[in-house]
TIGUDREN-416497 format. One line per 3 residues: for each residue x, y, z of C-alpha. Coordinates in Angstrom, 3 decimals. Each point is the difference from the previous one (the first is absolute). Example, Ala and Ser with C-alpha at 12.3 -4.5 7.8 and 13.67 -1.06 7.14 Angstrom:
12.300 -4.500 7.800; 1.370 3.440 -0.660
This chain:
42.517 32.983 11.059; -0.617 -3.358 1.768; -0.188 1.797 3.360
-2.647 2.400 -1.361; -2.080 -2.907 -1.246; 0.246 -1.701 3.395
-1.104 3.192 1.747; -2.935 0.321 -2.394; -1.075 -3.620 0.605
0.313 0.477 3.763; -2.205 3.105 -0.199; -2.603 -2.051 -1.889
0.221 -2.652 2.716; -0.716 2.615 2.647; -2.894 1.365 -2.039
-1.732 -3.350 -0.353; 0.722 -1.558 3.375; 0.045 2.875 2.442
-2.906 2.087 -1.290; -2.560 -2.300 -1.628; -2.983 2.035 1.196
1.328 3.151 -1.610; 0.462 -1.908 -3.245; -3.565 -1.380 0.153
-1.524 3.345 0.892; 1.639 1.928 -2.814; -0.702 -2.389 -2.858
-2.980 -1.408 -1.847; 0.079 -3.610 -1.148; -2.720 -2.217 -1.459
-0.184 -3.235 2.002; -2.353 -2.918 0.630; -0.334 -0.929 -3.672
-2.716 -2.598 -0.648; -1.527 -1.538 -3.095; -3.661 -0.936 0.325
0.448 0.785 3.724; 2.582 -2.783 0.350; 3.748 0.067 0.570
1.861 -1.228 -3.104; -2.763 -2.450 -0.966; 0.394 -3.073 -2.180
-2.527 -1.356 -2.445; -2.271 2.964 -0.738; -2.711 -0.140 -2.629
-0.944 3.696 0.063; 0.543 1.546 -3.441; 0.330 3.442 1.559
1.318 -0.395 3.540; -0.186 2.839 2.491; 3.126 1.560 1.486
-0.053 1.698 3.401; 2.530 1.720 2.206; 0.234 2.646 2.705
2.509 2.666 0.947; 2.602 -0.125 2.705; 0.389 3.669 0.831
-0.031 1.427 3.509; -0.153 3.642 -1.021; -2.937 2.225 0.704
-2.119 0.394 -3.125; 1.607 -2.996 -1.698; -1.727 -0.877 -3.232
0.470 -1.434 -3.450; -0.404 2.406 -2.884; 0.705 -2.440 -2.833
0.883 -3.627 -0.696; 1.401 -2.158 -2.777; -0.309 -3.797 -0.284
2.617 -2.295 -1.567; -0.742 -3.659 -0.819; 2.333 -2.415 -1.735
1.392 -3.510 -0.115; 3.569 1.126 0.739; 0.540 1.192 3.558
3.453 1.372 -0.766; -1.285 2.088 -2.885; -2.771 1.278 2.238
2.559 1.545 2.363; 1.239 2.197 -2.802; -3.527 0.979 -1.016
-0.451 -2.381 -2.945; -3.356 -1.846 -0.059; -0.898 -2.369 -2.835
-3.584 -0.693 1.126; -1.291 3.397 1.098; 1.803 3.286 0.268
-2.660 2.175 1.543; 0.013 3.705 -0.571; 0.622 2.383 2.850
-3.459 0.745 1.352; -0.830 2.969 2.177; -2.089 -1.755 2.639
0.067 -0.967 3.649; -1.624 -3.387 -0.656; 1.750 -3.089 1.300
-2.066 -2.639 -1.778; 0.648 -0.495 -3.693; -1.282 -2.647 -2.414
2.461 -1.529 -2.438; -0.343 1.478 -3.499; 2.997 -1.343 -1.885
0.640 -2.783 -2.503; -2.071 -3.179 0.217; 1.299 -2.023 2.925
1.183 -3.506 -0.812; -0.686 -3.239 1.897; 2.771 -1.498 2.166
1.984 3.236 -0.198; 1.584 1.848 2.892; -0.233 3.764 -0.074
1.712 2.612 2.129; -1.299 3.420 0.812; 0.890 3.155 1.805
-1.495 3.427 0.443; 1.643 3.383 -0.013; -1.727 2.749 1.925
0.437 3.742 0.261; -0.482 1.461 3.462; -1.493 3.281 1.194
3.138 1.861 -1.095; 0.134 -1.663 -3.413; 2.903 -2.217 1.007
0.053 -3.451 -1.594; 0.593 -3.283 1.838; -0.235 -3.619 -1.063
-1.378 -3.086 1.712; 1.704 -3.319 0.424; -0.886 -2.532 -2.681
-2.981 -2.284 0.524; -1.129 -2.921 -2.135; -3.003 -1.964 -1.128
-0.264 -3.109 -2.091; -2.790 -0.986 -2.324; -1.565 -3.432 0.206
-2.105 -1.977 -2.434; -2.139 3.009 -0.936; -2.184 -2.244 -2.190
-1.314 -3.507 0.608; 1.330 -1.051 -3.418; 3.559 0.352 1.325
-0.409 -3.023 2.278; 1.791 -3.096 -1.287; -0.884 -2.453 2.753
-3.062 -2.207 0.317; -2.387 -0.193 2.943; 0.720 -3.224 1.848
-1.263 -1.932 3.006; -0.156 -3.596 1.141; -2.752 -2.395 -0.990
-1.911 0.268 3.261; -3.462 1.412 0.533; -0.902 3.086 1.980
-1.027 -1.974 3.096; 3.392 -1.658 0.446; 1.491 1.365 3.202
3.749 -0.508 -0.535; 1.913 2.973 -1.429; 2.162 -0.797 -3.045
3.724 0.475 -0.560; 1.321 0.724 -3.517; 3.586 -0.152 -1.229
2.037 0.438 -3.139; 3.694 -0.236 -0.840; 1.857 2.065 -2.579
3.575 0.826 -0.861; 1.518 3.437 -0.461; 3.033 -0.636 -2.111
1.198 3.582 -0.318; 0.836 2.754 2.444; -3.177 1.582 1.354
-0.405 3.762 -0.141; -3.495 0.258 1.468; -3.123 -2.058 0.547
-3.637 0.706 0.737; -2.728 -2.376 1.103; -3.579 0.857 -0.979
-2.630 -2.106 1.709; -3.791 0.157 -0.242; -2.013 -2.209 2.300
-3.588 -1.034 0.519; 0.266 -0.554 3.731; 3.086 0.695 2.135
3.612 -1.038 -0.430; 3.555 -0.095 1.224; 2.753 0.131 -2.631
3.424 -1.605 0.502; 3.171 -0.026 -2.069; 2.800 -2.383 0.940
-1.556 -0.558 3.403; -0.340 3.673 0.877; -3.401 1.613 0.535
-0.367 2.998 -2.297; -1.145 3.292 1.455; -1.481 1.050 3.326
-3.617 0.230 -1.133; -2.763 -1.917 1.757; -3.314 -1.236 -1.406
0.828 0.950 -3.584; -1.653 0.756 -2.322; -2.561 2.361 1.473
-3.627 -1.099 0.015; -2.042 1.063 -3.051; -3.070 -1.131 -1.891
2.066 -2.792 -1.560; -2.103 -0.559 -3.108; 0.255 3.687 -0.948
3.486 1.032 1.104; 3.029 -2.031 1.059; 3.164 1.578 1.405
3.607 -0.892 -0.683; 3.103 0.877 1.984; 3.521 0.720 -1.230
3.218 -0.912 1.826; 3.653 0.739 -0.632; 1.553 -3.474 0.346
3.435 0.758 -1.432; 1.878 -0.895 3.178; -1.958 -3.221 0.581
0.950 -1.501 -3.357; 3.323 -1.699 -0.731; 1.857 -0.924 -3.112
-0.734 -3.634 -0.678; -2.893 -1.974 1.412; -2.873 1.823 1.751
-3.275 -1.038 1.585; -3.268 1.912 0.219; -2.554 -0.959 2.638
-3.558 1.172 0.544; -2.341 -0.826 2.871; -3.647 0.849 -0.620
-2.646 0.890 2.564; -3.736 0.470 -0.335; -0.643 3.537 1.239
-3.377 1.385 -1.058; 0.253 -1.718 -3.387; -0.696 -3.502 1.312
-1.930 0.759 3.177; -0.874 -3.366 1.547; -1.156 1.151 3.428
-3.745 0.556 0.298; -1.400 3.267 1.340; -3.006 2.227 -0.570
1.540 1.855 -2.962; 0.087 -3.126 -2.222; 3.550 0.435 -1.244
0.209 -3.769 -0.330; -2.700 0.212 -2.701; 1.488 2.792 -2.088
0.099 -0.598 -3.754; 3.748 0.601 -0.372; 0.966 -2.596 2.623
2.553 -2.567 -1.155; 3.219 -1.713 0.937; 2.757 2.671 0.235
2.093 0.559 -3.127; 2.808 2.266 -1.159; 1.862 1.365 -2.989
3.698 0.891 0.256; 2.553 1.588 -2.306; 3.604 0.124 1.207
1.733 2.421 -2.332; 3.815 -0.294 0.084; 2.229 2.554 -1.710
3.566 -1.133 -0.584; 3.153 2.075 -0.195; 0.115 -0.418 -3.765
-3.416 1.700 -0.301; -2.009 -3.119 -0.821; -3.217 -0.742 1.862
-1.373 -3.376 1.037; -3.444 -0.496 1.528; -0.676 -3.049 2.136
-3.741 -0.521 0.204; -2.640 -2.022 1.761; -0.953 -2.809 -2.372
-0.996 -3.655 -0.055; 3.550 -1.187 0.790; -0.238 1.246 3.604
-0.608 -2.552 2.731; -2.263 0.115 3.025; -0.573 -1.847 3.270
-1.867 0.571 3.243; 1.674 2.190 2.620; -0.201 -0.375 3.798
-2.734 2.659 0.000; -2.928 -2.373 0.394; -2.654 2.747 0.329
0.101 3.734 -0.522; -2.850 2.465 0.305; 0.289 3.790 -0.039
-3.132 0.020 2.157; 0.814 -2.585 2.677; 3.574 -1.263 0.311
2.774 -2.216 -1.338; 0.894 -3.636 0.726; 3.563 -1.232 -0.548
1.447 -3.497 0.333; 3.758 0.447 0.263; 0.552 -3.754 -0.419
-0.920 0.474 -3.648; 2.638 2.638 -0.741; 2.178 -0.703 -3.053
3.244 1.646 1.056; 1.662 1.837 -2.870; -3.009 -0.369 -2.322
0.732 3.454 -1.457; 3.752 -0.511 -0.598; 1.858 -1.311 -3.075
1.413 -2.958 1.936; -3.381 -1.455 0.926; -0.899 -3.244 -1.769
-3.591 -0.382 -1.131; -1.698 -3.134 1.263; -2.927 -1.830 -1.525
-2.457 2.121 1.951; 0.974 3.046 -2.082; -2.342 0.158 -2.995
-0.135 2.211 -3.038; -2.285 3.022 0.272; -3.237 0.721 -1.841
-0.560 3.044 -2.183; -2.861 2.182 1.188; -2.142 2.817 -1.284
0.982 3.451 1.279; -2.379 1.261 2.706; -0.524 3.198 -2.008
1.311 1.693 -3.113; 0.908 3.101 2.002; 3.408 -0.685 1.538
1.371 3.251 1.440; 2.882 1.139 2.156; -0.365 0.116 3.778
1.311 3.552 0.421; -0.601 0.574 3.694; 1.536 -0.384 3.420
0.021 -3.730 0.814; -1.032 -1.773 3.178; 3.004 -0.741 2.173
0.930 -1.246 3.463; 0.265 3.426 1.625; 0.612 -0.650 3.690
1.142 -2.933 2.118; -1.854 -0.027 3.341; 1.384 -2.270 2.734
-2.573 -1.622 2.241; -0.529 2.141 3.088; -0.906 -2.979 2.168
-0.927 -3.669 -0.132; -2.338 -1.966 2.240; 0.753 -3.703 0.299
-2.968 -2.232 0.792; 1.996 -3.225 -0.393; 2.692 -1.433 -2.295
-2.511 -0.141 -2.866; -1.820 3.327 0.394; 1.312 3.577 0.008
-1.480 3.448 -0.681; 2.268 2.776 -1.286; -0.896 3.699 0.321
1.574 2.504 -2.402; -1.215 2.918 2.105; -1.688 1.622 -3.002
-2.431 -0.837 -2.777; 1.478 -0.419 -3.492; -0.614 -1.327 -3.473
2.434 -2.591 -1.209; 1.321 -3.365 1.037; 1.809 -1.666 2.876
3.358 -1.739 -0.210; 0.714 -2.929 2.327; 3.365 -1.651 0.658
0.069 -3.280 1.910; 1.248 -3.593 0.214; -2.013 -3.202 0.169
-0.488 -3.533 -1.207; -0.745 -0.692 -3.633; -3.738 0.030 -0.610
-0.783 2.285 2.930; -2.975 2.162 -0.991; 0.133 3.652 1.031
-3.164 2.096 -0.164; 0.321 3.788 0.159; -3.349 1.650 0.693
-0.048 3.783 -0.474; -2.466 2.368 1.620; -0.586 3.475 1.395
-1.411 -0.943 3.405; 0.350 -2.506 2.803; -2.580 -1.879 1.984
0.094 0.436 3.749; 1.967 -3.231 0.267; 2.773 1.468 -2.186
-0.688 -1.949 -3.196; -0.465 1.743 -3.371; -3.553 1.173 -0.677
-1.018 0.322 -3.684; -3.687 0.621 0.641; 0.264 3.647 -1.099
1.562 -0.676 -3.415; -1.237 -3.329 -1.366; -3.578 1.182 -0.466
-0.137 -0.281 -3.775; 1.993 -3.223 -0.436; -2.108 -2.916 -1.207
2.274 -3.074 0.063; -1.248 -3.231 -1.523; 2.189 -2.131 2.297
2.769 0.293 2.601; 2.915 -0.271 -2.444; 0.491 3.762 -0.469
-0.183 1.660 3.444; -0.279 3.789 0.045; 3.268 1.950 0.415
1.759 -3.212 1.071; 3.265 -1.007 -1.642; 0.964 -3.669 0.216
3.643 -1.034 -0.136; 1.279 -3.586 0.053; 3.611 -0.316 1.196
2.667 -1.925 -1.879; 1.911 -0.786 3.218; 3.411 0.987 -1.404
0.929 2.563 2.635; -1.075 3.607 0.404; -2.741 0.931 -2.462
-1.585 3.324 -0.914; -3.412 0.434 -1.564; -1.830 3.048 -1.302
-2.773 -0.109 -2.619; 0.672 1.238 -3.518; -3.456 0.517 -1.486
-2.119 1.341 2.828; -0.352 2.808 2.491; -2.142 0.460 3.074
-1.138 2.577 2.541; 1.106 -0.854 3.517; 1.696 0.840 3.268
0.043 -3.454 1.552; 1.230 -3.343 -1.314; -1.003 -3.226 1.694
2.373 -2.891 -0.731; -1.179 -3.527 0.593; 2.142 -3.020 -0.748
-0.727 -3.670 -0.494; 3.125 -0.775 2.052; 1.806 1.941 2.744
2.245 2.872 -1.145; 2.050 2.452 2.023; -0.490 3.666 -0.887
0.893 3.456 1.319; -1.461 3.361 -0.938; 2.932 0.385 -2.409
-1.313 -2.981 -1.985; -2.660 2.065 -1.761; 0.180 3.283 -1.896
-2.780 1.984 -1.602; 0.603 1.422 -3.473; -1.927 3.182 -0.810
-0.774 -0.070 -3.729; -1.624 2.610 -2.207; 0.522 1.998 -3.172
3.368 1.685 0.425; -1.168 3.605 -0.228; 2.354 2.709 1.224
-1.077 1.816 3.195; -0.350 3.721 -0.782; -1.847 1.331 3.044
0.550 0.335 3.703; -2.029 1.219 2.973; 1.177 0.775 3.533
-1.814 1.792 2.775; -0.169 0.644 3.719; -2.828 -2.551 0.318
1.290 -3.606 0.074; -3.460 -1.348 -0.848; -0.142 2.044 -3.203
3.445 -1.258 -0.967; -1.088 -3.598 0.639; -3.179 0.493 -2.044
2.161 1.282 -2.867; 2.294 -3.046 0.244; -2.909 -2.444 0.282
-1.681 1.549 -3.032; 3.191 -0.344 -2.029; 0.312 -3.627 1.095
-3.546 -0.702 -1.183; 0.512 1.872 -3.262; 3.151 -1.989 -0.802
-1.542 -3.264 1.205; -2.617 0.554 -2.677; 2.296 0.827 -2.910
0.830 -3.083 -2.047; 0.150 1.285 -3.555; -3.514 1.332 0.563
-1.663 1.519 3.073; -1.895 -2.544 2.111; -2.391 0.147 2.922
1.780 -2.427 2.328; 2.947 -2.402 -0.316; -1.629 -3.008 1.671
-3.742 -0.612 -0.469; -0.340 1.314 -3.550; 2.980 1.573 -1.792
-2.577 1.571 -2.326; 0.413 3.275 -1.869; -3.026 1.672 1.548
-0.548 3.248 -1.835; -1.535 1.941 2.894; 2.898 -0.728 2.347
2.451 1.122 -2.667; -1.462 3.406 -0.838; -0.435 0.751 3.708
3.700 -0.657 0.608; 1.518 1.423 -3.184; 1.027 3.363 1.482
1.456 -1.691 3.071; 2.012 -2.173 -2.358; 1.187 2.855 -2.202
1.055 2.239 2.899; 1.981 -2.864 1.496; 1.339 -2.046 -2.911
1.068 0.284 -3.629; -2.696 -2.345 -1.291; -0.838 1.339 -3.457
1.108 -3.169 -1.820; -2.300 -2.163 2.149; -3.002 2.198 -0.696
0.753 0.231 -3.720; 0.070 -3.793 -0.162; -3.226 -0.293 2.014
-1.864 2.498 -2.143; 0.999 -2.096 -3.006; -1.735 -2.841 1.856
-3.060 2.265 0.202; 0.078 0.529 -3.745; 0.248 -3.772 -0.480
-2.991 -0.663 2.259; -2.376 2.743 -1.144; -3.093 -1.254 -1.780
-0.934 1.522 -3.387; -2.812 1.920 1.738; 2.437 1.541 2.488
-0.712 -2.199 3.029; 2.941 -0.943 2.211; 0.197 -2.758 2.623
0.419 0.706 3.717; 3.263 -1.948 0.132; 2.712 0.341 -2.638
1.344 -2.309 -1.372; -2.967 -2.332 0.329; -1.129 -3.489 -0.908
-3.299 1.555 -1.049; -1.227 0.548 3.552; -0.969 3.569 0.873
-1.746 1.157 -3.161; -3.368 -0.285 1.708; 0.752 0.877 3.633
1.873 2.820 1.743; 1.031 1.681 -3.260; -1.924 3.264 0.189
1.758 3.348 -0.414; 0.913 0.168 3.691; 2.387 -2.891 -0.721
0.936 -0.059 -3.680; 0.707 3.720 -0.179; 3.618 -1.176 0.044
-0.114 0.364 -3.795; -0.205 3.794 0.463; 1.343 0.747 3.490
3.344 -1.791 -0.327; 1.078 1.402 -3.409; -0.951 3.481 1.209
2.070 -0.405 3.167; 2.973 -1.275 -1.985; -0.248 3.136 -2.134
-0.259 2.185 3.098; 2.977 -1.591 1.791; 2.311 -0.519 -2.989
-1.132 2.618 -2.495; -0.013 -2.798 -2.594; -2.988 -0.145 -2.374
0.703 -3.444 -1.455; -2.173 -2.148 2.266; -2.795 2.539 -0.185
0.202 -0.096 -3.798; 0.245 -3.804 -0.080; -3.164 -0.297 2.123
-1.954 2.916 -1.442; -2.219 -2.045 -2.302; -0.606 -2.494 2.798
-1.041 2.729 2.445; -2.289 1.415 -2.654; -1.509 -3.407 -0.742
-0.585 -0.538 3.714; -1.590 3.403 0.622; -2.192 -0.372 -3.080
-1.267 -3.318 1.363; -0.804 1.637 3.334; -1.871 2.708 -1.858
-1.994 -2.676 -1.838; -1.005 -1.847 3.183; -0.428 3.134 2.149
-1.399 2.701 -2.308; -1.300 2.038 2.937; 3.521 0.407 1.404
-0.752 -2.217 3.006; 0.912 -3.663 0.364; -0.264 -2.607 2.758
2.405 -2.334 -1.802; 2.646 -0.691 2.625; 0.767 -1.178 3.505
0.006 3.379 1.702; 2.036 0.793 3.110; 1.368 -3.480 0.723
0.600 -1.146 3.615; -1.480 3.006 1.800; 0.312 0.411 3.751
-3.727 0.287 0.728; -1.745 2.480 -2.311; -0.877 -1.029 -3.550
-0.055 2.730 -2.658; -2.136 -0.282 -3.167; 1.714 -2.035 -2.695
-1.444 2.293 -2.660; 1.606 3.107 1.478; 3.426 -1.616 0.324
0.196 -1.820 -3.307; -1.482 2.962 -1.923; 2.784 2.116 1.501
2.524 -2.332 -1.635; -1.916 0.219 -3.259; 0.449 3.770 0.299
3.718 -0.478 0.703; 0.376 -2.124 -3.145; -1.798 2.505 -2.215
2.018 2.869 1.485; 3.285 -1.802 -0.573; -1.018 -0.817 -3.558
-0.769 3.677 -0.659; 3.349 1.070 1.477; 1.840 -2.706 -1.937
-1.648 1.214 -3.190; 1.331 3.480 0.716; 3.520 -1.297 0.706
-0.014 -2.056 -3.205; -1.467 2.751 -2.150; -3.394 -1.616 -0.645
-2.144 3.140 0.193; -3.332 -1.506 -1.038; 0.320 -2.704 2.635
0.978 2.579 2.605; -3.237 1.874 -0.598; -2.110 -3.167 -0.133
1.281 -1.604 3.186; 0.173 3.231 1.965; -3.722 0.282 -0.679
-0.520 -3.607 1.062; 1.923 0.551 3.232; -2.150 3.040 0.749
-3.148 -2.015 -0.683; 1.100 -2.672 2.475; 0.945 2.603 2.596
-3.344 1.739 -0.343; -1.871 -3.297 0.253; 1.825 -0.941 3.192
-0.573 3.395 1.565; -3.648 0.105 -1.032; -0.721 -3.266 1.768
2.356 -0.026 2.968; 0.915 3.612 0.876; -2.208 2.114 2.227
1.166 3.463 -1.005; -1.673 1.619 3.014; 1.905 -2.100 2.521
3.073 -0.785 -2.166; -0.527 -3.654 0.854; 0.276 -3.067 -2.202
-2.426 -2.780 0.859; -0.140 -0.592 3.719; 3.277 1.792 0.561
2.119 -3.127 0.545; 3.774 0.346 -0.191; 0.220 -1.787 -3.359
-2.997 1.871 -1.423; 1.706 3.309 0.718; 3.655 -0.750 -0.708
-0.350 -1.819 -3.340; -1.713 2.937 -1.806; 2.533 2.387 1.551
2.991 -2.115 -1.033; -1.132 -0.497 -3.606; -1.026 3.627 -0.576
-3.750 -0.575 -0.249; -0.976 2.586 2.620; -0.963 3.379 -1.493
2.746 2.536 0.640; -2.237 2.295 2.054; -0.928 -2.862 2.369
3.406 -1.625 0.532; 0.725 1.835 3.240; -3.395 -0.918 1.465
0.214 -3.657 -1.057; 3.513 -0.217 1.453; -1.239 1.580 3.241
-2.774 -2.592 0.138; 2.557 -2.752 -0.520; 2.180 1.348 2.810
-3.064 0.152 2.290; -0.928 -3.561 -0.919; 3.513 -1.211 0.816
-0.149 1.835 3.336; -3.360 -1.649 0.716; 1.701 -3.352 -0.716
2.643 0.879 2.601; 2.603 0.648 -2.720; -0.086 -3.622 -1.099
-0.613 -1.503 -3.409; -3.425 -1.118 -1.140; 0.887 -0.905 -3.584
0.815 -2.908 -2.265; 2.847 -0.135 -2.500; -1.315 2.687 -2.364
-0.786 2.322 2.877; 3.475 -0.654 1.394; 1.447 1.068 -3.361
-1.857 3.312 0.174; -0.456 1.114 3.589; 3.447 1.221 1.034
0.499 1.874 -3.273; -3.494 1.499 0.073; 0.709 1.431 3.442
3.568 1.256 -0.478; -0.742 1.490 -3.440; -2.884 2.000 1.415
1.384 1.561 3.146; -0.225 -2.876 2.485; 3.464 -1.566 0.008
-0.004 -0.127 3.816; -3.190 -2.071 -0.081; 1.509 -2.316 -2.617
3.095 -0.463 2.157; -2.136 -0.838 3.026; -1.534 -2.825 -2.016
3.320 -1.160 -1.438; 1.754 -0.083 3.370; -2.729 -1.775 1.985
1.104 -3.084 1.879; -3.396 -1.378 0.988; -2.543 -1.879 -2.106
-0.691 0.652 -2.824; 3.240 1.453 -1.352; 3.297 -0.785 -1.664
1.709 0.604 3.343; -2.280 -2.597 1.609; 1.621 -2.601 -2.220
3.476 1.291 0.882; -0.497 -0.123 3.777; -1.207 -3.564 -0.514
3.379 -0.866 -1.551; -0.873 0.325 -3.695; 2.954 0.235 -2.384
-2.250 0.135 -3.069; -3.456 1.422 -0.677; -3.066 -2.131 0.636
-3.116 -0.731 -2.031; -2.433 1.003 2.710; -0.033 2.709 2.661
-1.273 -2.650 2.405; 2.859 -2.373 0.745; -2.426 -2.579 1.409
-2.440 0.144 -2.921; -1.475 -3.274 -1.231; 0.846 0.773 -3.628
2.286 2.238 -2.093; 2.878 -0.474 2.404; 3.120 -0.415 -2.054
2.859 1.658 1.854; 1.777 1.222 -3.120; -2.247 2.102 -2.243
0.760 3.311 -1.728; -3.561 1.252 -0.489; 0.176 2.385 2.992
3.399 1.257 -1.188; -0.830 3.574 -1.085; 1.276 1.256 3.360
3.592 -0.077 -1.228; -0.776 2.173 -3.003; -1.852 2.359 2.337
3.062 0.339 2.230; 1.897 1.364 -3.012; -2.934 2.159 -1.133
-1.883 0.957 3.122; 2.797 0.674 2.482; 3.156 0.533 -2.071
-2.128 1.575 -2.733; 1.951 -1.466 -2.946; -2.458 0.018 -2.901
0.138 -0.187 -3.769; -0.901 3.025 -2.061; -2.421 -1.134 -2.752
1.189 2.886 -2.164; 3.633 -1.158 0.300; -0.119 -3.728 0.800
2.879 -2.206 1.033; 0.822 2.453 2.832; 1.358 2.454 -2.560
-1.673 2.533 2.260; -0.441 -1.388 3.493; -3.027 1.170 1.922
0.980 0.247 3.641; -2.953 0.398 2.340; 1.221 -1.165 3.429
-2.102 -0.181 3.139; 1.605 0.519 3.384; -2.606 -2.078 1.789
-0.594 0.030 3.735; 1.459 -3.131 1.579; 3.147 -0.142 -2.092
3.257 1.743 0.880; 1.904 -1.118 -3.076; -0.783 -1.442 -3.410
2.176 -0.706 -3.021; -0.857 -1.461 -3.389; 2.378 -0.728 -2.850
-0.964 -1.023 -3.507; 2.296 -0.612 -2.955; -2.002 1.197 -2.969
1.088 0.089 -3.645; 2.107 3.126 0.676; 1.599 -1.179 3.230
-0.607 0.097 3.724; -2.763 2.146 1.450; 0.132 0.680 3.734
-2.732 1.504 2.130; 0.974 0.068 3.673; -1.214 2.006 2.946
0.765 0.221 3.685; -1.872 1.872 2.675; 1.972 2.494 2.049
-0.895 2.305 2.887; -0.397 3.018 -2.267; -1.796 -1.862 -2.801
0.854 -2.494 -2.727; 3.171 -0.495 -2.018; -0.813 -1.378 -3.428
2.744 -1.491 -2.183; -0.509 -0.561 -3.729; 2.136 -1.464 -2.759
-1.127 0.582 -3.582; 1.917 -2.219 -2.435; 2.029 1.386 -2.911
-1.982 0.861 -3.109; -3.224 0.300 2.010; -1.858 2.747 1.820
-2.417 0.090 2.913; -3.054 1.932 1.040; -0.122 0.105 3.789
-3.152 0.777 1.921; 0.755 0.640 3.660; -2.659 -0.719 2.643
0.452 3.252 1.892; -1.977 0.369 3.218; -1.376 3.364 1.004
2.774 2.259 1.238; 2.754 -2.072 -1.661; 2.158 0.932 -2.966
2.419 -1.823 -2.326; 3.721 0.835 -0.212; 2.766 -1.168 -2.295
3.539 1.036 0.914; -1.562 2.348 2.570; -1.992 1.747 -2.715
-3.783 0.146 0.032; -1.580 -1.836 -2.946; -3.512 -0.770 -1.230
-1.939 -3.013 1.283; -0.154 -1.145 -3.639; 3.550 -0.323 -1.271
1.477 -1.104 -3.330; 3.349 -1.749 0.388; 2.591 -0.983 -2.557
2.209 -3.056 0.478; 2.001 -0.016 3.184; -0.051 -0.411 3.762
-2.048 2.315 2.232; -0.747 0.360 3.677; -3.019 2.123 0.833
-1.008 1.257 3.415; -3.661 0.418 0.841; -0.212 2.118 3.158
């Protein structure tokens, strides 16, 4: 009997370890379980969180025919199918996004969940168990008080806070909940808690304040414990002076925080240690910190062990002051945090003398530098960060300090100041700041000896998962793709920004231009959901939005026409298209409606000149009215489609009519129907109406032909600004001129994306002209649509509006002249989509992967005399594919 058991176990061993691919191919398993698009999140406030998953199933035609959700507080019971919170019914559906519909979820409670699915053959399989934990859920559940020190908002030194407490019983678990007006670092028993940077994320502080939850079980100890908090200013207490007047904002105050440390003991009792008036505070060595400029740190002032139980308070430690909460709306920060993502060693260093060095990272990044060195106590180190060098090799900030308006020389732009303690090797990196830079110039008040290993760059950004990849036979295209990603990530810090150095502002126009590039490349839904909540906070009662969000109040009267603030409609619609999730669209519906109604009030004819138009054009300037009215049309169209999705039939009829009125008004004024020409026939004038669907159907081919002729007349180079750059490649490739679009995209002479690349760009620039006198940041995302176009216009991976979330993938590849190979991969909600082609002597081989539980509609670009074959069988040039892997031959 024992021998038989051993043989059986050995056969199982062989099954699992010698044939894993067979096992994977023949089974269906739900994997990738997320709650609110996060992995096992802590501290949620959502009453009805969303559950998502996808299938791991390599079989052709793999799909889900039914699912059943289990949610409970007992993970062991869940394994056996018992769920005390929600036992969902078996539901015949292929959906993989489900909203919780069980018992009322309780604060501070950990829940476990799993999903059972039934595959194409009706066979059941079960997922692994995932978890989520509820947070405060309501502001009334906070026990702590808001505290700060007694100093005013203009005091430069950052404050430390500490508190001791004793845990006299065995600890089962512990959670720290911290809400902050400003920025913070949290410590327990000397250990920094978490890997987040620049928490909490920036919001309109007087309307919404975020809190973060940490599992601190392992950091606590039975007996005496110490909690430490270091506060920074962030955007809450903006002291640096610049054109956007953040230093004058009404919410500005000395940073403050509220903390609840909730300890659950083995005996089931709960103790909450809170922020209250018994805490103590003192100045830290951070003698200045500005999210906009830099950080200054005097290491001679460090109080070693200040955040440990053993530390003895001195007379300089004073009791804290109670403070009013910045807002009454304290909500969970349920999103991917900012983190240190990549450590970048200096590529080279140039030594001018023993007190002056310039380090080159070899690439442009957002983040901070970290310096390690030795020197005498009191030695002052200045670290000046910039994107360019003067001819003499020193750092040149003239392209990025344009909008800084300093009142004195005490707060130099992008220049950290570190004062050595003289106690051996020291390392400094700022806590409450980030910058945009490639070069760091170090100057010292006394001689120091450094090597290129002395400095490291730290690339920081919101830690969104990469879900897209591009590779091709053209190295320039691949470098453009990488540079665009670098700029996108450099401008993702809990909200999308324009640039990481000069502004750090949430410019709305830049964000809607780049949203598809972001969503093809990265899983960024939580960032956009947070930022659209910022929109809802900032919207005026009449519907008006500011040009930058969040804002100090600047931007309500400049740059906020529909060509910019259409973010309120464009981004929720794109989230719905890419994820198949209606929530953000529903959350923003009333705001979109309010906004469109305001536009209708101020532009009753359907035409408006409210806006900036095609910003930073090459040479030709298109009419502002044509461009911004096109975005008004886009907003009305999205509102009508959203009404249909959400079942609001009256609104669908109303706003469809409005969209048609705007379209007709644009065409009546700007379209010459005899020549199929808009305006003077400039690139932007032609491509924007094509891209947004304004051109009458019967004239699309002629308008597209005119656009292609115009591009040819411009020697296949761009003559557009940022809104034209959003439209032009798509307008061409969607209307039969993909080869022309590729000629533009692959150019390597001015003006073009490739022109930047051959001039050593590692990020995208703000201006086509590298030597321009203005608008010359070297890390902007506003020309970033090209990455989305690579997925759409060459690989042909597109969303199907009738089945969003890539439930049905539209594949419309273009085998453009000039490329021998192109491959795009995108991990959508159902799994990895691959569209890859390679040119061969007899034709083109086209490889496709359709993820499980999805389908695809493939439109082959078949040249005259060519046909499409699958497995050596002739097929139609329009092919419907179920899940699986395919290789087609076009010959």
